[in-house]
C-alpha positions as a Python dict, from the first residue, in 0.01 Angstrom:
ca = {
    (1, 'X'): (0, 0, 0),
    (2, 'X'): (-249, -266, -181),
    (3, 'X'): (-488, -60, -79),
    (4, 'X'): (-415, 307, -176),
    (5, 'X'): (-320, 142, -528),
    (6, 'X'): (-631, 30, -533),
    (7, 'X'): (-825, 358, -424),
    (8, 'X'): (-588, 519, -692),
    (9, 'X'): (-648, 290, -972),
    (10, 'X'): (-1060, 349, -924),
    (11, 'X'): (-1039, 713, -827),
    (12, 'X'): (-810, 812, -1161),
    (13, 'X'): (-961, 995, -1424),
    (14, 'X'): (-929, 1302, -1693),
    (15, 'X'): (-1219, 1532, -1754),
    (16, 'X'): (-1222, 1692, -2045),
    (17, 'X'): (-1557, 1897, -1998),
    (18, 'X'): (-1743, 2057, -1707),
    (19, 'X'): (-1962, 1769, -1545),
    (20, 'X'): (-2240, 2004, -1399),
    (21, 'X'): (-2541, 1846, -1503),
    (22, 'X'): (-2755, 1717, -1191),
    (23, 'X'): (-2885, 1433, -1355),
    (24, 'X'): (-2572, 1317, -1323),
    (25, 'X'): (-2445, 1387, -991),
    (26, 'X'): (-2203, 1154, -768),
    (27, 'X'): (-2229, 913, -1141),
    (28, 'X'): (-1871, 890, -1107),
    (29, 'X'): (-1905, 664, -787),
    (30, 'X'): (-2106, 401, -1027),
    (31, 'X'): (-1862, 476, -1270),
    (32, 'X'): (-1597, 286, -1043),
    (33, 'X'): (-1740, 92, -896),
    (34, 'X'): (-1810, -99, -1245),
    (35, 'X'): (-1451, -98, -1311),
    (36, 'X'): (-1376, -247, -1001),
    (37, 'X'): (-1676, -542, -1074),
    (38, 'X'): (-1532, -572, -1409),
    (39, 'X'): (-1222, -507, -1354),
    (40, 'X'): (-1132, -279, -1658),
    (41, 'X'): (-821, -159, -1756),
    (42, 'X'): (-984, 182, -1864),
    (43, 'X'): (-1313, 300, -1996),
    (44, 'X'): (-1414, 684, -2160),
    (45, 'X'): (-1777, 765, -2141),
    (46, 'X'): (-1955, 1096, -2277),
    (47, 'X'): (-2313, 1186, -2307),
    (48, 'X'): (-2474, 1429, -2531),
    (49, 'X'): (-2809, 1561, -2530),
    (50, 'X'): (-2884, 1762, -2855),
    (51, 'X'): (-2619, 1914, -2968),
    (52, 'X'): (-2438, 1979, -2670),
    (53, 'X'): (-2166, 1767, -2492),
    (54, 'X'): (-2351, 1744, -2133),
    (55, 'X'): (-2101, 1505, -1947),
    (56, 'X'): (-1705, 1310, -2058),
    (57, 'X'): (-1476, 1117, -1884),
    (58, 'X'): (-1217, 875, -1846),
    (59, 'X'): (-1138, 603, -1547),
    (60, 'X'): (-869, 382, -1499),
    (61, 'X'): (-561, 330, -1749),
    (62, 'X'): (-524, 348, -2127),
    (63, 'X'): (-213, 201, -2040),
    (64, 'X'): (-263, -35, -1744),
    (65, 'X'): (133, -150, -1663),
    (66, 'X'): (235, 214, -1678),
    (67, 'X'): (-43, 368, -1517),
    (68, 'X'): (-159, 609, -1735),
    (69, 'X'): (-533, 756, -1751),
    (70, 'X'): (-768, 705, -1980),
    (71, 'X'): (-936, 1074, -2091),
    (72, 'X'): (-1214, 1129, -2344),
    (73, 'X'): (-937, 1166, -2599),
    (74, 'X'): (-794, 841, -2548),
    (75, 'X'): (-824, 593, -2886),
    (76, 'X'): (-978, 283, -2873),
    (77, 'X'): (-1109, 34, -3100),
    (78, 'X'): (-1414, 114, -3207),
    (79, 'X'): (-1496, -253, -3362),
    (80, 'X'): (-1813, -317, -3508),
    (81, 'X'): (-1952, 46, -3387),
    (82, 'X'): (-1891, 132, -3731),
    (83, 'X'): (-2013, -33, -3949),
    (84, 'X'): (-2328, 258, -3870),
    (85, 'X'): (-2072, 488, -4058),
    (86, 'X'): (-2065, 191, -4293),
    (87, 'X'): (-2424, 202, -4419),
    (88, 'X'): (-2458, 571, -4409),
    (89, 'X'): (-2191, 621, -4728),
    (90, 'X'): (-2446, 381, -4877),
    (91, 'X'): (-2785, 625, -4765),
    (92, 'X'): (-2598, 917, -4910),
    (93, 'X'): (-2536, 762, -5267),
    (94, 'X'): (-2867, 655, -5259),
    (95, 'X'): (-2907, 1018, -5170),
    (96, 'X'): (-2746, 1095, -5476),
    (97, 'X'): (-2893, 897, -5688),
    (98, 'X'): (-2643, 631, -5805),
    (99, 'X'): (-2786, 322, -5622),
    (100, 'X'): (-3110, 155, -5515),
    (101, 'X'): (-3065, -53, -5179),
    (102, 'X'): (-3320, -290, -5402),
    (103, 'X'): (-3010, -325, -5672),
    (104, 'X'): (-2846, -663, -5671),
    (105, 'X'): (-2473, -575, -5449),
    (106, 'X'): (-2359, -789, -5783),
    (107, 'X'): (-2441, -540, -6032),
    (108, 'X'): (-2090, -285, -5895),
    (109, 'X'): (-1928, -580, -5753),
    (110, 'X'): (-1913, -852, -6108),
    (111, 'X'): (-1657, -1113, -5951),
    (112, 'X'): (-1914, -1114, -5646),
    (113, 'X'): (-2050, -1405, -5629),
    (114, 'X'): (-2267, -1642, -5348),
    (115, 'X'): (-2292, -2026, -5360),
    (116, 'X'): (-2636, -2120, -5456),
    (117, 'X'): (-2811, -1877, -5806),
    (118, 'X'): (-3097, -1871, -5558),
    (119, 'X'): (-2875, -1618, -5309),
    (120, 'X'): (-2718, -1414, -5651),
    (121, 'X'): (-3070, -1396, -5794),
    (122, 'X'): (-3230, -1228, -5476),
    (123, 'X'): (-2997, -1105, -5222),
    (124, 'X'): (-3032, -725, -5311),
    (125, 'X'): (-2825, -480, -5121),
    (126, 'X'): (-3087, -400, -4845),
    (127, 'X'): (-3027, -781, -4749),
    (128, 'X'): (-2658, -699, -4696),
    (129, 'X'): (-2736, -344, -4501),
    (130, 'X'): (-2973, -585, -4263),
    (131, 'X'): (-2809, -899, -4225),
    (132, 'X'): (-3074, -1125, -4413),
    (133, 'X'): (-2886, -1283, -4668),
    (134, 'X'): (-2897, -1649, -4471),
    (135, 'X'): (-2540, -1646, -4420),
    (136, 'X'): (-2391, -1737, -4081),
    (137, 'X'): (-2074, -1533, -3905),
    (138, 'X'): (-1851, -1774, -4080),
    (139, 'X'): (-1562, -1458, -3901),
    (140, 'X'): (-1376, -1736, -3867),
    (141, 'X'): (-1220, -1701, -4202),
    (142, 'X'): (-1144, -1362, -4200),
    (143, 'X'): (-1065, -1284, -3842),
    (144, 'X'): (-772, -1660, -3821),
    (145, 'X'): (-708, -1599, -4260),
    (146, 'X'): (-645, -1252, -4257),
    (147, 'X'): (-591, -1085, -4602),
    (148, 'X'): (-558, -685, -4671),
    (149, 'X'): (-724, -654, -5049),
    (150, 'X'): (-1118, -641, -4987),
    (151, 'X'): (-1161, -848, -5342),
    (152, 'X'): (-995, -1117, -5215),
    (153, 'X'): (-1193, -1159, -4860),
    (154, 'X'): (-1478, -1073, -5076),
    (155, 'X'): (-1459, -1363, -5328),
    (156, 'X'): (-1436, -1588, -5026),
    (157, 'X'): (-1819, -1574, -4960),
    (158, 'X'): (-1890, -1778, -5291),
    (159, 'X'): (-1796, -2142, -5063),
    (160, 'X'): (-1920, -1998, -4783),
    (161, 'X'): (-2259, -2247, -4700),
    (162, 'X'): (-2590, -2097, -4539),
    (163, 'X'): (-2774, -2180, -4281),
    (164, 'X'): (-3122, -2037, -4424),
    (165, 'X'): (-3295, -1943, -4683),
    (166, 'X'): (-3235, -1577, -4835),
    (167, 'X'): (-3483, -1277, -4593),
    (168, 'X'): (-3599, -1584, -4375),
    (169, 'X'): (-3380, -1479, -4109),
    (170, 'X'): (-3152, -1225, -3934),
    (171, 'X'): (-2817, -1320, -3879),
    (172, 'X'): (-2531, -1106, -3842),
    (173, 'X'): (-2219, -1154, -4075),
    (174, 'X'): (-1971, -903, -4109),
    (175, 'X'): (-1900, -971, -4443),
    (176, 'X'): (-2186, -816, -4570),
    (177, 'X'): (-2070, -492, -4447),
    (178, 'X'): (-1710, -551, -4633),
    (179, 'X'): (-1912, -617, -4922),
    (180, 'X'): (-2091, -257, -4885),
    (181, 'X'): (-1802, -139, -4867),
    (182, 'X'): (-1674, -207, -5140),
    (183, 'X'): (-2001, -100, -5329),
    (184, 'X'): (-1889, 247, -5213),
    (185, 'X'): (-1544, 233, -5371),
    (186, 'X'): (-1684, 105, -5712),
    (187, 'X'): (-1917, 364, -5705),
    (188, 'X'): (-1689, 623, -5610),
    (189, 'X'): (-1366, 545, -5775),
    (190, 'X'): (-1215, 577, -5415),
    (191, 'X'): (-1106, 329, -5140),
    (192, 'X'): (-1355, 246, -4824),
    (193, 'X'): (-1108, 444, -4577),
    (194, 'X'): (-1118, 788, -4827),
    (195, 'X'): (-1468, 781, -4828),
    (196, 'X'): (-1522, 771, -4423),
    (197, 'X'): (-1293, 1083, -4345),
    (198, 'X'): (-1409, 1221, -4610),
    (199, 'X'): (-1780, 1222, -4580),
    (200, 'X'): (-1768, 1200, -4188),
    (201, 'X'): (-1406, 1279, -3997),
    (202, 'X'): (-1373, 1574, -4205),
    (203, 'X'): (-1720, 1756, -4171),
    (204, 'X'): (-1730, 1653, -3806),
    (205, 'X'): (-1420, 1761, -3728),
    (206, 'X'): (-1325, 1426, -3592),
    (207, 'X'): (-940, 1517, -3576),
    (208, 'X'): (-861, 1230, -3378),
    (209, 'X'): (-1072, 939, -3510),
    (210, 'X'): (-796, 723, -3729),
    (211, 'X'): (-976, 442, -4009),
    (212, 'X'): (-695, 169, -3971),
    (213, 'X'): (-452, 22, -3673),
    (214, 'X'): (-130, 195, -3791),
    (215, 'X'): (-339, 545, -3670),
    (216, 'X'): (-366, 385, -3351),
    (217, 'X'): (-12, 313, -3288),
    (218, 'X'): (147, 614, -3373),
    (219, 'X'): (-79, 804, -3164),
    (220, 'X'): (7, 893, -2849),
    (221, 'X'): (-283, 931, -2651),
    (222, 'X'): (-410, 549, -2771),
    (223, 'X'): (-495, 315, -2507),
    (224, 'X'): (-364, -18, -2505),
    (225, 'X'): (-614, -306, -2537),
    (226, 'X'): (-656, -602, -2277),
    (227, 'X'): (-792, -988, -2198),
    (228, 'X'): (-958, -1050, -1818),
    (229, 'X'): (-737, -1401, -1773),
    (230, 'X'): (-942, -1649, -1579),
    (231, 'X'): (-1160, -1366, -1430),
    (232, 'X'): (-850, -1222, -1257),
    (233, 'X'): (-511, -1127, -1412),
    (234, 'X'): (-495, -783, -1646),
    (235, 'X'): (-298, -872, -1943),
    (236, 'X'): (-221, -710, -2210),
    (237, 'X'): (-320, -825, -2596),
    (238, 'X'): (-196, -676, -2931),
    (239, 'X'): (-347, -494, -3199),
    (240, 'X'): (-497, -692, -3404),
    (241, 'X'): (-563, -562, -3781),
    (242, 'X'): (-852, -599, -3897),
    (243, 'X'): (-693, -489, -4266),
    (244, 'X'): (-943, -555, -4589),
    (245, 'X'): (-1242, -607, -4295),
    (246, 'X'): (-1216, -262, -4227),
    (247, 'X'): (-1576, -139, -4327),
    (248, 'X'): (-1699, -397, -4060),
    (249, 'X'): (-1489, -253, -3766),
    (250, 'X'): (-1140, -53, -3836),
    (251, 'X'): (-1246, 249, -3693),
    (252, 'X'): (-1059, 414, -3372),
    (253, 'X'): (-1149, 655, -3218),
    (254, 'X'): (-1189, 895, -2878),
    (255, 'X'): (-1528, 953, -2673),
    (256, 'X'): (-1519, 1348, -2757),
    (257, 'X'): (-1481, 1260, -3141),
    (258, 'X'): (-1805, 995, -3090),
    (259, 'X'): (-1988, 1244, -2991),
    (260, 'X'): (-2012, 1391, -3269),
    (261, 'X'): (-2142, 1121, -3483),
    (262, 'X'): (-2417, 1077, -3224),
    (263, 'X'): (-2502, 1497, -3255),
    (264, 'X'): (-2550, 1380, -3658),
    (265, 'X'): (-2833, 1139, -3583),
    (266, 'X'): (-2988, 1287, -3354),
    (267, 'X'): (-2992, 1601, -3510),
    (268, 'X'): (-3092, 1416, -3841),
    (269, 'X'): (-2847, 1426, -4006),
    (270, 'X'): (-2685, 1784, -4005),
    (271, 'X'): (-2431, 1897, -3832),
    (272, 'X'): (-2320, 2270, -3846),
    (273, 'X'): (-2657, 2316, -4066),
    (274, 'X'): (-2492, 2107, -4320),
    (275, 'X'): (-2694, 1815, -4395),
    (276, 'X'): (-2413, 1549, -4459),
    (277, 'X'): (-2661, 1182, -4453),
    (278, 'X'): (-3017, 1243, -4608),
    (279, 'X'): (-3323, 1234, -4349),
    (280, 'X'): (-3476, 1026, -4514),
    (281, 'X'): (-3221, 724, -4461),
    (282, 'X'): (-3203, 874, -4170),
    (283, 'X'): (-3536, 785, -4047),
    (284, 'X'): (-3497, 407, -4210),
    (285, 'X'): (-3173, 324, -4070),
    (286, 'X'): (-3320, 343, -3713),
    (287, 'X'): (-3619, 221, -3805),
    (288, 'X'): (-3683, -138, -3785),
    (289, 'X'): (-3611, -372, -4125),
    (290, 'X'): (-3570, -711, -4013),
    (291, 'X'): (-3615, -896, -3680),
    (292, 'X'): (-3382, -1023, -3486),
    (293, 'X'): (-3596, -1232, -3248),
    (294, 'X'): (-3922, -1205, -3015),
    (295, 'X'): (-3752, -964, -2727),
    (296, 'X'): (-4045, -1101, -2583),
    (297, 'X'): (-4065, -881, -2212),
    (298, 'X'): (-3850, -1080, -1884),
    (299, 'X'): (-3968, -1118, -1526),
    (300, 'X'): (-3611, -937, -1414),
    (301, 'X'): (-3651, -595, -1684),
    (302, 'X'): (-4027, -604, -1822),
    (303, 'X'): (-3949, -280, -1948),
    (304, 'X'): (-3640, -383, -2172),
    (305, 'X'): (-3787, -559, -2454),
    (306, 'X'): (-3864, -600, -2836),
    (307, 'X'): (-3511, -677, -3027),
    (308, 'X'): (-3447, -539, -3362),
    (309, 'X'): (-3189, -404, -3642),
    (310, 'X'): (-3227, -106, -3898),
    (311, 'X'): (-2912, -19, -4113),
    (312, 'X'): (-2593, -59, -3857),
    (313, 'X'): (-2812, -32, -3529),
    (314, 'X'): (-3010, -318, -3329),
    (315, 'X'): (-3330, -133, -3188),
    (316, 'X'): (-3506, -152, -2887),
    (317, 'X'): (-3730, -70, -2650),
    (318, 'X'): (-3537, 60, -2281),
    (319, 'X'): (-3755, 86, -2016),
    (320, 'X'): (-4054, 312, -2236),
    (321, 'X'): (-3766, 473, -2402),
    (322, 'X'): (-3662, 417, -2807),
    (323, 'X'): (-3272, 275, -2809),
    (324, 'X'): (-3049, 300, -3097),
    (325, 'X'): (-2751, 94, -3104),
    (326, 'X'): (-2425, -111, -3161),
    (327, 'X'): (-2132, -192, -2967),
    (328, 'X'): (-1834, -288, -3143),
    (329, 'X'): (-1560, -632, -2963),
    (330, 'X'): (-1215, -617, -3141),
    (331, 'X'): (-891, -774, -2966),
    (332, 'X'): (-850, -616, -2600),
    (333, 'X'): (-1145, -377, -2650),
    (334, 'X'): (-1556, -332, -2632),
    (335, 'X'): (-1733, -65, -2742),
    (336, 'X'): (-2098, 72, -2678),
    (337, 'X'): (-2265, 403, -2977),
    (338, 'X'): (-2638, 466, -2872),
    (339, 'X'): (-2918, 718, -2821),
    (340, 'X'): (-3251, 770, -2739),
    (341, 'X'): (-3354, 963, -3035),
    (342, 'X'): (-3735, 1108, -2912),
    (343, 'X'): (-3511, 1217, -2550),
    (344, 'X'): (-3252, 1363, -2804),
    (345, 'X'): (-2964, 1140, -2516),
    (346, 'X'): (-2661, 944, -2699),
    (347, 'X'): (-2433, 751, -2472),
    (348, 'X'): (-2064, 699, -2613),
    (349, 'X'): (-1864, 437, -2393),
    (350, 'X'): (-1560, 272, -2501),
    (351, 'X'): (-1348, 43, -2290),
    (352, 'X'): (-948, -166, -2341),
    (353, 'X'): (-1081, -464, -2245),
    (354, 'X'): (-1164, -729, -2447),
    (355, 'X'): (-1509, -881, -2462),
    (356, 'X'): (-1619, -659, -2177),
    (357, 'X'): (-1954, -567, -2013),
    (358, 'X'): (-1811, -232, -1943),
    (359, 'X'): (-1997, -71, -2270),
    (360, 'X'): (-2383, -197, -2147),
    (361, 'X'): (-2328, -164, -1778),
    (362, 'X'): (-2183, 183, -1833),
    (363, 'X'): (-2490, 273, -2091),
    (364, 'X'): (-2758, 175, -1897),
    (365, 'X'): (-2618, 321, -1581),
    (366, 'X'): (-2612, 635, -1712),
    (367, 'X'): (-2941, 632, -1954),
    (368, 'X'): (-3123, 588, -1635),
    (369, 'X'): (-3027, 884, -1478),
    (370, 'X'): (-3036, 1054, -1781),
    (371, 'X'): (-3397, 966, -1898),
    (372, 'X'): (-3522, 958, -1558),
    (373, 'X'): (-3656, 641, -1461),
    (374, 'X'): (-3660, 344, -1201),
    (375, 'X'): (-3268, 269, -1139),
    (376, 'X'): (-3121, -16, -1167),
    (377, 'X'): (-2769, -132, -1012),
    (378, 'X'): (-2643, -293, -1317),
    (379, 'X'): (-2278, -365, -1175),
    (380, 'X'): (-2466, -581, -834),
    (381, 'X'): (-2678, -815, -1116),
    (382, 'X'): (-2379, -811, -1381),
    (383, 'X'): (-2172, -919, -1020),
    (384, 'X'): (-2425, -1164, -982),
    (385, 'X'): (-2422, -1292, -1360),
    (386, 'X'): (-2046, -1328, -1354),
    (387, 'X'): (-2136, -1588, -1083),
    (388, 'X'): (-2358, -1803, -1243),
    (389, 'X'): (-2142, -1761, -1542),
    (390, 'X'): (-1858, -1917, -1369),
    (391, 'X'): (-1993, -2175, -1224),
    (392, 'X'): (-2149, -2262, -1596),
    (393, 'X'): (-1802, -2233, -1735),
    (394, 'X'): (-1672, -2489, -1512),
    (395, 'X'): (-1961, -2719, -1555),
    (396, 'X'): (-1913, -2677, -1903),
    (397, 'X'): (-1501, -2841, -1914),
    (398, 'X'): (-1633, -3091, -1700),
    (399, 'X'): (-1929, -3189, -1952),
    (400, 'X'): (-1621, -3156, -2252),
    (401, 'X'): (-1340, -3396, -2007),
    (402, 'X'): (-1691, -3674, -1918),
    (403, 'X'): (-1676, -3646, -2364),
    (404, 'X'): (-1331, -3754, -2421),
    (405, 'X'): (-1249, -4105, -2474),
    (406, 'X'): (-982, -4190, -2294),
    (407, 'X'): (-718, -4423, -2345),
    (408, 'X'): (-719, -4398, -2803),
    (409, 'X'): (-440, -4343, -3015),
    (410, 'X'): (-427, -4195, -3361),
    (411, 'X'): (-484, -4373, -3662),
    (412, 'X'): (-134, -4287, -3779),
    (413, 'X'): (209, -4188, -3688),
    (414, 'X'): (284, -3813, -3673),
    (415, 'X'): (409, -3690, -3997),
    (416, 'X'): (114, -3874, -4184),
    (417, 'X'): (-64, -3537, -4062),
    (418, 'X'): (197, -3312, -4207),
    (419, 'X'): (43, -3116, -4483),
    (420, 'X'): (-123, -2786, -4625),
    (421, 'X'): (-446, -2814, -4539),
    (422, 'X'): (-673, -2581, -4771),
    (423, 'X'): (-1083, -2449, -4750),
    (424, 'X'): (-1155, -2152, -5090),
    (425, 'X'): (-1411, -2012, -4829),
    (426, 'X'): (-1148, -2055, -4532),
    (427, 'X'): (-761, -2020, -4660),
    (428, 'X'): (-480, -2264, -4568),
    (429, 'X'): (-294, -2385, -4234),
    (430, 'X'): (-12, -2648, -4235),
    (431, 'X'): (77, -2942, -4005),
    (432, 'X'): (447, -2985, -3903),
    (433, 'X'): (612, -3194, -3670),
    (434, 'X'): (892, -3096, -3470),
    (435, 'X'): (1132, -3253, -3222),
    (436, 'X'): (800, -3522, -3238),
    (437, 'X'): (531, -3286, -3210),
    (438, 'X'): (264, -3205, -3437),
    (439, 'X'): (186, -2852, -3460),
    (440, 'X'): (-55, -2620, -3649),
    (441, 'X'): (98, -2315, -3823),
    (442, 'X'): (-28, -2020, -3956),
    (443, 'X'): (34, -1659, -3985),
    (444, 'X'): (328, -1662, -3858),
    (445, 'X'): (185, -1808, -3562),
    (446, 'X'): (167, -2183, -3409),
    (447, 'X'): (-21, -2404, -3198),
    (448, 'X'): (21, -2707, -3041),
    (449, 'X'): (-211, -3014, -3204),
    (450, 'X'): (-286, -3183, -2855),
    (451, 'X'): (-431, -3557, -2875),
    (452, 'X'): (-772, -3577, -2753),
    (453, 'X'): (-916, -3903, -2893),
    (454, 'X'): (-896, -4091, -3176),
    (455, 'X'): (-829, -3864, -3497),
    (456, 'X'): (-918, -3551, -3296),
    (457, 'X'): (-692, -3314, -3172),
    (458, 'X'): (-750, -3013, -2982),
    (459, 'X'): (-503, -2631, -3123),
    (460, 'X'): (-342, -2510, -2795),
    (461, 'X'): (-190, -2151, -2815),
    (462, 'X'): (158, -2124, -2813),
    (463, 'X'): (306, -1837, -2577),
    (464, 'X'): (645, -1717, -2589),
    (465, 'X'): (740, -2124, -2635),
    (466, 'X'): (531, -2292, -2413),
    (467, 'X'): (208, -2483, -2442),
    (468, 'X'): (-104, -2296, -2249),
    (469, 'X'): (-254, -2611, -2053),
    (470, 'X'): (-455, -2441, -1934),
    (471, 'X'): (-677, -2442, -2289),
    (472, 'X'): (-688, -2819, -2270),
    (473, 'X'): (-1015, -2949, -2315),
    (474, 'X'): (-1154, -2588, -2408),
    (475, 'X'): (-1009, -2542, -2719),
    (476, 'X'): (-1145, -2548, -3071),
    (477, 'X'): (-1112, -2929, -3234),
    (478, 'X'): (-990, -3076, -3528),
    (479, 'X'): (-1056, -3403, -3668),
    (480, 'X'): (-847, -3578, -3987),
    (481, 'X'): (-976, -3785, -4253),
    (482, 'X'): (-874, -4053, -4426),
    (483, 'X'): (-983, -4151, -4804),
    (484, 'X'): (-995, -4470, -4932),
    (485, 'X'): (-574, -4546, -4984),
    (486, 'X'): (-545, -4506, -4586),
    (487, 'X'): (-398, -4142, -4663),
    (488, 'X'): (-480, -3841, -4456),
    (489, 'X'): (-679, -3639, -4676),
    (490, 'X'): (-879, -3423, -4481),
    (491, 'X'): (-941, -3202, -4176),
    (492, 'X'): (-1262, -3151, -4036),
    (493, 'X'): (-1361, -2771, -3808),
    (494, 'X'): (-1660, -2706, -3682),
    (495, 'X'): (-1536, -2304, -3750),
    (496, 'X'): (-1909, -2177, -3813),
    (497, 'X'): (-2153, -2405, -3532),
    (498, 'X'): (-2468, -2346, -3768),
    (499, 'X'): (-2337, -2548, -4017),
    (500, 'X'): (-2163, -2921, -4135),
    (501, 'X'): (-1849, -2903, -3990),
    (502, 'X'): (-1571, -2755, -4237),
    (503, 'X'): (-1326, -2952, -4418),
    (504, 'X'): (-993, -2854, -4508),
    (505, 'X'): (-811, -3036, -4759),
    (506, 'X'): (-491, -3190, -4728),
    (507, 'X'): (-183, -3142, -4996),
    (508, 'X'): (106, -3318, -4846),
    (509, 'X'): (427, -3178, -4853),
    (510, 'X'): (669, -3204, -5102),
    (511, 'X'): (1081, -3256, -5119),
    (512, 'X'): (1333, -3128, -5359),
    (513, 'X'): (1514, -3422, -5560),
    (514, 'X'): (1776, -3370, -5796),
    (515, 'X'): (1817, -3388, -6110),
    (516, 'X'): (1997, -3699, -6146),
    (517, 'X'): (1745, -3844, -5853),
    (518, 'X'): (1511, -3813, -6058),
    (519, 'X'): (1631, -3898, -6414),
    (520, 'X'): (1678, -4230, -6239),
    (521, 'X'): (1323, -4279, -6244),
    (522, 'X'): (1288, -4199, -6576),
    (523, 'X'): (1218, -4469, -6845),
    (524, 'X'): (905, -4771, -6932),
    (525, 'X'): (718, -4982, -6670),
    (526, 'X'): (537, -5336, -6775),
    (527, 'X'): (171, -5329, -6588),
    (528, 'X'): (9, -5656, -6756),
    (529, 'X'): (71, -5533, -7082),
    (530, 'X'): (-2, -5179, -7035),
    (531, 'X'): (297, -4990, -7028),
    (532, 'X'): (396, -4666, -6753),
    (533, 'X'): (607, -4424, -6953),
    (534, 'X'): (792, -4205, -6654),
    (535, 'X'): (945, -3902, -6768),
    (536, 'X'): (1098, -3532, -6710),
    (537, 'X'): (981, -3247, -6855),
    (538, 'X'): (881, -2867, -6731),
    (539, 'X'): (1249, -2793, -6601),
    (540, 'X'): (1300, -3087, -6368),
    (541, 'X'): (913, -3186, -6261),
    (542, 'X'): (766, -3546, -6283),
    (543, 'X'): (517, -3723, -6504),
    (544, 'X'): (333, -4069, -6517),
    (545, 'X'): (138, -4134, -6904),
    (546, 'X'): (-97, -4408, -6970),
    (547, 'X'): (-210, -4414, -7294),
    (548, 'X'): (-623, -4341, -7292),
    (549, 'X'): (-524, -4090, -6989),
    (550, 'X'): (-411, -3761, -6956),
    (551, 'X'): (-88, -3752, -6810),
    (552, 'X'): (12, -3705, -6401),
    (553, 'X'): (248, -3517, -6260),
    (554, 'X'): (410, -3596, -5921),
    (555, 'X'): (479, -3425, -5607),
    (556, 'X'): (768, -3611, -5422),
    (557, 'X'): (666, -3598, -5064),
    (558, 'X'): (952, -3860, -4934),
    (559, 'X'): (1229, -4081, -5082),
    (560, 'X'): (1132, -4246, -5401),
    (561, 'X'): (771, -4128, -5372),
    (562, 'X'): (556, -3950, -5516),
    (563, 'X'): (167, -3846, -5494),
    (564, 'X'): (-48, -3764, -5797),
    (565, 'X'): (-93, -3371, -5864),
    (566, 'X'): (-442, -3381, -5984),
    (567, 'X'): (-558, -3735, -5763),
    (568, 'X'): (-609, -3752, -5471),
    (569, 'X'): (-557, -4083, -5291),
    (570, 'X'): (-329, -4213, -5597),
    (571, 'X'): (42, -4249, -5564),
    (572, 'X'): (364, -4380, -5641),
    (573, 'X'): (712, -4498, -5498),
    (574, 'X'): (1003, -4627, -5607),
    (575, 'X'): (1189, -4937, -5568),
    (576, 'X'): (1503, -4987, -5596),
    (577, 'X'): (1698, -5340, -5627),
    (578, 'X'): (2020, -5439, -5436),
    (579, 'X'): (2261, -5225, -5642),
    (580, 'X'): (2061, -4903, -5562),
    (581, 'X'): (1921, -4922, -5915),
    (582, 'X'): (1531, -4868, -5988),
    (583, 'X'): (1342, -5194, -6074),
    (584, 'X'): (1015, -5126, -6030),
    (585, 'X'): (696, -4849, -5987),
    (586, 'X'): (426, -4917, -5707),
    (587, 'X'): (101, -4740, -5789),
    (588, 'X'): (-81, -4758, -5505),
    (589, 'X'): (-461, -4679, -5584),
    (590, 'X'): (-793, -4596, -5334),
    (591, 'X'): (-891, -5041, -5531),
    (592, 'X'): (-580, -5157, -5458),
    (593, 'X'): (-164, -5142, -5523),
    (594, 'X'): (2, -5331, -5843),
    (595, 'X'): (363, -5324, -5920),
    (596, 'X'): (508, -5247, -6232),
    (597, 'X'): (853, -5345, -6415),
    (598, 'X'): (1082, -5156, -6521),
    (599, 'X'): (1197, -5232, -6878),
    (600, 'X'): (1539, -5207, -6980),
    (601, 'X'): (1608, -5018, -7208),
}
């Protein structure tokens, strides 16, 4: 019975076009082999030659649990394959003489700034389009701290460190494609989403395509996303709402719709005799604008070489043929959109498997046939590489365990780590204690803070109320640091590997204090001839004042305990006498602890 189900899984598929091209004879066998080796739930592929679709088919399932098959009209998230759409909007605007690629992006988004003047003064729109700003990805900023507002996300860039100088090195950055989308909004007065629909979806008859996740959720032929867990278990995952970062990767489409997008590029910006994208932009966008890396030929594939970037497109030589392509990945989905302009051939592959090899394997397998070059068994090669990767992963886990210093303890009690932690270029998360266990909370999700060593903890997912113990030793680590007063003041995390660990500043959790208790603190306190005044104003807010200094707002953190709102490492504690009346104020500062006696009225 298991064998029968396996065969059904491998060979199920829905034709949407007549498959008559002799170059693709028996190609389904190769497609099913890729499906089996990658353990993907499903995928769809379409092939374009000139302005004709010569092959379009679905394999596997869009709904793995209910065995509902993929077809050529099934919607998938295309992720970063969206980027070429976004840059093309700028190409259209340039053709209308509404901007120049040599303009500063700050000319169109006045509130948009980088972290230093050199970047502000030298970065041009072209740098956004070809990934040459010097900024690394900083993807954790938008992925873990999402926002529906493009402008607010873009303001985070001001606080994000570069790793190199402007135009010194190529480095992928999603925020710069967000910036391009916002520029189109400022110029047109329409949202990026409206511009995409108006300039591309409607004239190209891409009637199935959507610009947001809601369109995906409400469609009756949309794929669910899946992860492959431990290289053996196909597990459904929630849709990720990319939200405000939409210009970098929010389009959901089908292979049938995406063939029209590829055709537009093969026809030099024309579709049905209408010039949708200026031809000069088409040539420039698929030409080398930035060197990604050396791209030297390898021993195994000497005919696959050079590695450059255009505007929203990766460029390479594939077995002697010029290839333009861009992949995409977002939770549960992977994609690749590719074309060979001198061969007039295009291939689009969409799959509902996260971080999947399917798009590149399918693309290369079909390209070998369509280009009439020596055929490589890409599926078999992937299987060999996968076995090596699994072994390397096991070794990496062993190395992580070796770096763990055993039998150490945190420097503080659990309560001392609680509070909110914020970084202006990222966002804010909370640390709480529940049932004597530390957790982080972010966007409604909770992670267990597993002690690794000293003041370093691992963030372990909590799934349906259970800690994912399999992730221990392999998860993101956070290290807590104390200030001079001994209080936990920051949490450091390596969220962007090209720069120093990100420093999230701690604000202790505050508690509500009733008016009667606050009034018990009010009065003058004497310290070596200096008077410290404590009083209430602004609707039951406690303040402290010393002559010659500004007044300080106090935040209640525990019984009789307060932190200075604007001074890190400064706090006060009010001391009771044997009758419960306040008799002293203990001032705890980085340079010492001082006790002031309350002056009787």
